[in-house]
C-alpha positions as CSV (number, residue, x, y, z in Angstrom):
1,M,-140.9,50.5,39.2
2,L,-138.1,47.9,39.4
3,F,-137.1,46.3,42.7
4,F,-133.7,44.7,43.2
5,S,-133.2,42.2,46.0
6,T,-130.4,42.8,48.4
7,E,-130.4,39.2,49.7
8,L,-127.0,37.6,49.5
9,R,-127.0,34.1,48.0
10,P,-124.1,31.8,48.5
11,L,-122.0,31.1,45.4
12,L,-121.6,27.4,44.8
13,I,-118.4,26.4,43.0
14,T,-117.8,22.8,42.1
15,I,-114.1,21.8,41.8
16,K,-113.4,18.5,40.1
17,F,-110.3,16.7,41.2
18,E,-108.9,14.3,38.6
19,P,-107.4,11.2,40.1
20,L,-103.7,10.7,39.8
21,V,-102.8,8.3,37.0
22,M,-100.1,6.1,38.5
23,D,-100.2,3.2,36.1
24,L,-96.9,1.3,35.8
25,K,-95.4,-1.0,33.2
26,I,-92.5,-3.3,34.1
27,V,-90.6,-4.7,31.2
28,G,-88.9,-7.8,32.5
29,A,-91.0,-8.9,35.4
30,G,-88.5,-11.2,37.2
31,R,-87.2,-11.2,40.7
32,L,-86.5,-7.5,40.7
33,G,-89.4,-6.3,38.6
34,C,-92.0,-8.3,40.5
35,R,-90.8,-6.7,43.7
36,V,-91.2,-3.2,42.2
37,G,-94.8,-4.1,41.2
38,H,-95.5,-5.5,44.7
39,L,-94.3,-2.3,46.4
40,W,-96.0,0.0,43.8
41,R,-99.4,-1.8,44.4
42,K,-99.1,-1.2,48.1
43,Q,-98.5,2.5,47.6
44,F,-100.9,3.0,44.7
45,P,-103.6,0.2,45.0
46,E,-105.9,1.7,42.3
47,S,-103.2,1.8,39.6
48,N,-102.9,-0.6,36.7
49,I,-99.6,-2.5,36.8
50,Y,-98.5,-4.4,33.7
51,F,-95.9,-7.2,33.9
52,K,-94.4,-7.5,30.5
53,T,-92.4,-10.7,29.5
54,R,-90.8,-11.9,26.3
55,T,-93.1,-14.9,26.1
56,D,-96.4,-15.9,27.8
57,D,-96.7,-18.6,30.4
58,A,-100.3,-19.6,31.2
59,D,-99.7,-20.6,34.8
60,R,-97.6,-17.6,35.6
61,S,-100.1,-15.2,33.9
62,A,-103.0,-16.8,35.8
63,R,-101.1,-16.4,39.1
64,W,-100.4,-12.7,38.3
65,R,-104.0,-12.0,37.4
66,S,-105.2,-13.5,40.6
67,Q,-102.9,-11.0,42.4
68,G,-104.3,-8.0,40.5
69,F,-101.5,-7.6,38.0
70,N,-101.9,-7.4,34.2
71,P,-99.5,-9.9,32.4
72,I,-98.6,-9.0,28.8
73,S,-96.1,-10.7,26.5
74,N,-94.2,-9.2,23.6
75,E,-96.6,-10.9,21.2
76,E,-99.6,-9.3,22.9
77,D,-98.0,-5.9,23.1
78,Q,-97.4,-5.1,19.4
79,H,-99.1,-1.7,19.8
80,H,-97.4,-0.9,23.1
81,V,-99.5,-0.2,26.1
82,K,-98.3,3.2,27.3
83,T,-98.0,4.3,30.9
84,K,-96.7,7.3,32.8
85,Y,-94.2,5.1,34.7
86,V,-92.0,2.4,33.2
87,V,-89.3,0.2,34.6
88,F,-87.1,-1.8,32.2
89,S,-85.5,-4.5,34.5
90,A,-85.0,-7.4,32.0
91,P,-81.4,-8.7,31.7
92,P,-79.7,-8.9,28.3
93,T,-79.1,-12.6,28.6
94,N,-80.0,-14.5,25.4
95,N,-81.6,-11.5,23.8
96,P,-79.8,-10.4,20.6
97,S,-82.3,-7.5,20.1
98,Y,-81.9,-6.2,23.7
99,S,-80.7,-2.7,22.8
100,D,-83.5,-2.3,20.3
101,D,-86.0,-3.5,23.0
102,V,-84.8,-0.9,25.4
103,K,-85.0,1.9,22.9
104,A,-88.5,0.8,21.8
105,A,-89.6,0.7,25.5
106,V,-88.4,4.2,26.2
107,L,-90.0,5.6,23.0
108,K,-93.2,3.6,22.8
109,D,-94.1,2.3,26.3
110,W,-93.5,5.5,28.2
111,S,-96.0,8.4,28.0
112,S,-93.2,10.9,28.6
113,E,-95.4,13.8,27.6
114,E,-97.3,13.2,30.9
115,G,-94.2,13.4,33.0
116,G,-93.6,10.4,35.2
117,M,-90.3,8.5,34.9
118,F,-88.6,5.7,32.9
119,V,-86.0,3.7,34.9
120,F,-83.5,1.3,33.3
121,T,-81.7,-1.1,35.5
122,G,-78.1,-1.5,34.4
123,S,-74.9,-2.9,36.0
124,G,-71.7,-1.6,37.5
125,S,-69.9,-4.4,35.6
126,V,-69.3,-1.9,32.7
127,Y,-66.6,-0.1,34.6
128,S,-63.0,-0.4,33.5
129,E,-61.6,-0.5,37.0
130,N,-60.6,-4.0,38.2
131,S,-57.9,-3.6,40.9
132,G,-60.0,-2.9,43.9
133,K,-60.2,0.9,43.6
134,P,-63.2,3.2,44.0
135,V,-65.6,4.0,41.1
136,D,-68.5,6.4,40.9
137,E,-70.9,7.6,38.2
138,N,-68.1,9.4,36.3
139,S,-65.5,6.6,36.2
140,D,-64.3,5.1,32.9
141,V,-66.3,2.3,31.3
142,K,-65.3,-0.3,28.8
143,K,-66.8,-1.7,25.7
144,E,-64.9,-5.0,25.4
145,T,-67.6,-7.6,25.5
146,E,-70.9,-7.9,23.8
147,R,-72.7,-7.6,27.1
148,E,-70.9,-4.4,27.9
149,I,-71.6,-2.9,24.5
150,T,-75.2,-3.9,24.8
151,L,-75.7,-2.4,28.3
152,L,-73.9,0.9,27.5
153,N,-75.8,1.4,24.2
154,S,-79.0,0.7,26.1
155,E,-78.0,3.3,28.7
156,D,-77.5,5.9,26.0
157,S,-80.9,5.3,24.6
158,V,-82.5,5.9,28.0
159,I,-80.5,8.9,29.0
160,N,-80.8,10.6,25.6
161,N,-84.6,10.3,25.9
162,G,-85.0,11.6,29.4
163,G,-85.0,8.3,31.4
164,V,-82.8,7.4,34.4
165,V,-80.2,4.7,34.6
166,L,-79.4,2.8,37.8
167,R,-76.2,0.7,37.7
168,F,-76.7,-1.9,40.4
169,G,-74.3,-4.0,42.3
170,G,-74.8,-7.8,42.6
171,L,-78.4,-8.5,43.5
172,Y,-79.0,-11.1,46.2
173,E,-81.7,-12.6,48.4
174,K,-81.6,-15.2,51.2
175,S,-81.8,-18.1,48.8
176,S,-79.3,-16.8,46.3
177,K,-78.2,-18.9,43.2
178,L,-74.6,-17.6,43.6
179,I,-74.4,-18.5,47.2
180,N,-75.9,-21.9,46.7
181,Y,-73.4,-22.5,43.9
182,W,-70.4,-21.4,46.1
183,L,-71.4,-23.2,49.3
184,G,-71.6,-26.9,48.6
185,L,-72.7,-29.7,50.9
186,D,-69.4,-31.5,50.6
187,E,-65.8,-30.5,51.3
188,G,-63.3,-29.9,48.6
189,K,-65.2,-27.7,46.1
190,E,-62.8,-25.6,44.1
191,I,-63.6,-22.3,42.3
192,S,-61.1,-20.6,40.0
193,S,-61.4,-17.1,41.3
194,C,-59.4,-14.9,43.7
195,P,-60.6,-15.2,47.3
196,N,-60.0,-11.5,48.0
197,G,-61.6,-10.1,44.9
198,L,-64.3,-7.5,45.7
199,I,-68.0,-7.8,45.0
200,N,-70.5,-5.0,45.5
201,L,-73.9,-6.2,46.7
202,I,-77.5,-5.0,47.2
203,H,-80.6,-6.9,48.3
204,Y,-83.4,-7.3,45.8
205,D,-85.8,-5.5,48.2
206,D,-83.5,-2.5,48.5
207,A,-83.0,-2.3,44.8
208,A,-86.8,-2.3,44.3
209,R,-87.2,0.4,46.9
210,C,-84.5,2.5,45.1
211,I,-86.4,2.1,41.8
212,I,-89.6,3.3,43.5
213,K,-87.8,6.3,44.9
214,V,-86.5,7.2,41.5
215,L,-89.8,6.7,39.7
216,L,-91.3,9.3,42.1
217,A,-88.3,11.7,42.1
218,P,-88.6,15.2,40.8
219,S,-88.2,15.8,37.1
220,D,-84.9,17.5,37.5
221,H,-83.3,14.0,37.7
222,I,-84.3,13.0,34.2
223,G,-81.4,11.9,32.0
224,K,-79.3,11.0,35.0
225,L,-77.3,8.0,36.0
226,F,-76.8,6.6,39.5
227,L,-74.6,3.9,41.0
228,V,-76.4,1.8,43.6
229,S,-75.2,-0.8,46.2
230,D,-75.3,-1.2,49.9
231,G,-71.9,0.5,50.1
232,V,-70.1,-2.4,51.7
233,P,-68.0,-4.3,49.1
234,M,-67.0,-7.8,50.3
235,T,-64.4,-10.3,49.2
236,R,-65.6,-13.7,47.8
237,D,-64.3,-15.5,50.8
238,S,-66.0,-13.1,53.3
239,I,-69.3,-13.5,51.4
240,C,-69.1,-17.2,51.9
241,R,-68.3,-16.9,55.6
242,A,-71.1,-14.3,56.2
243,A,-73.6,-16.6,54.5
244,L,-72.8,-19.4,57.0
245,K,-74.4,-17.1,59.7
246,C,-77.8,-17.7,58.1
247,P,-79.6,-20.9,59.3
248,L,-80.2,-21.7,55.7
249,Y,-76.5,-22.4,55.1
250,H,-75.4,-23.7,58.5
251,D,-74.5,-27.1,57.1
252,R,-72.7,-25.8,54.0
253,K,-69.0,-25.8,53.3
254,I,-66.8,-23.0,52.2
255,P,-65.1,-23.7,48.8
256,T,-61.5,-23.3,48.0
257,F,-60.9,-20.3,45.8
258,T,-57.9,-21.3,43.7
259,G,-57.0,-17.9,42.3
260,D,-54.1,-15.8,43.5
261,P,-54.7,-14.8,47.2
262,T,-52.6,-11.7,46.8
263,C,-54.8,-10.4,43.9
264,V,-57.6,-7.9,44.7
265,D,-59.7,-7.6,41.6
266,G,-63.1,-5.9,41.4
267,K,-64.0,-2.4,42.5
268,K,-65.5,-0.3,45.3
269,Y,-68.8,1.4,44.5
270,Q,-69.2,5.0,45.8
271,T,-72.9,5.5,46.2
272,A,-73.1,9.0,47.8
273,L,-74.9,10.5,44.8
274,V,-78.0,8.4,44.9
275,Q,-78.3,8.8,48.6
276,E,-77.9,12.6,48.4
277,K,-80.1,13.3,45.3
278,I,-82.7,10.6,45.6
279,G,-82.8,10.2,49.4
280,W,-82.5,6.4,49.2
281,V,-80.6,4.4,51.8
282,P,-80.7,0.6,52.0
283,K,-82.7,-1.2,54.7
284,F,-80.2,-4.0,54.6
285,T,-76.9,-2.1,55.1
286,S,-74.6,-5.1,54.5
287,F,-74.8,-8.6,53.2
288,E,-73.2,-9.9,56.5
289,G,-75.8,-8.0,58.6
290,F,-78.6,-9.4,56.5
291,M,-77.4,-13.0,56.8
292,E,-76.7,-12.8,60.5
293,K,-79.7,-10.8,61.8
294,Y,-82.3,-9.9,59.1
295,Y,-82.6,-12.9,56.8
296,D,-86.3,-13.3,57.9
297,Q,-87.2,-9.7,57.1
298,E,-87.2,-9.7,53.2
299,L,-90.4,-9.2,51.3
300,D,-92.7,-12.2,51.0
301,M,-93.0,-12.8,47.3
302,S,-94.4,-16.3,47.4
303,D,-97.8,-15.3,45.9
304,I,-96.2,-13.7,42.9
305,M,-93.0,-15.8,42.5
306,P,-93.3,-19.3,43.9
């Protein structure tokens, strides 16, 4: 005779959770790229973060390794380390193969089949408008200079392959090269530009935070373009006067802009789209506010960029 037990035994089910792979590669690890890496490491401390540069610098690489980053040069990256998230933040300056480098990065550095995101940092300087009127993502662009042609061709490579393009305004930090150039220690410096020409600005920290937001944005934003600034365009003269509110520049002198004072060149960036779709807003809402009140609140990058 057969006996069947009626005892109920618990059913043990083992569920294995795979860790999220959040590795990031930054092509062009300069002032902006290093900030992106710094913020990404804070959010994803277990991720591998690669800082890619055109050439190797032993001291710089040692410093980055000591901070937990993985430096890699073009020479060392012939087989292209692939990651799920990639930022291309190198400028086109002195790089005749820039467009090819961007295309290679989006095709060979990005594991697009895994999802993630590829972000290219462009510039709003490509717009045709130069009489102080508003521009947005759909405004006309121009291909008149080699730099404009290079940037727009690079944008096309990114968008056509599912990446995202961010056209930034002028990037600044407390110790800005442009401000130091404009504001001399002596009276009488002359600059051959219009004092009332408009410049759109964004702090490096806010640009880096915007990139992080886009990297983690839903996939329905792939192949898109966004215009990014703090939304407060300023004249050259007002930028100089605002900078004097920061203790770093208290002893500096405002230059004389010798251009036509009745001329208003430049443009006004309209940034509603990136705020609406990505949910990004700048921490430093204006250059003047930063220089007057928040100049001591930018990210401390001294360990990464002395």
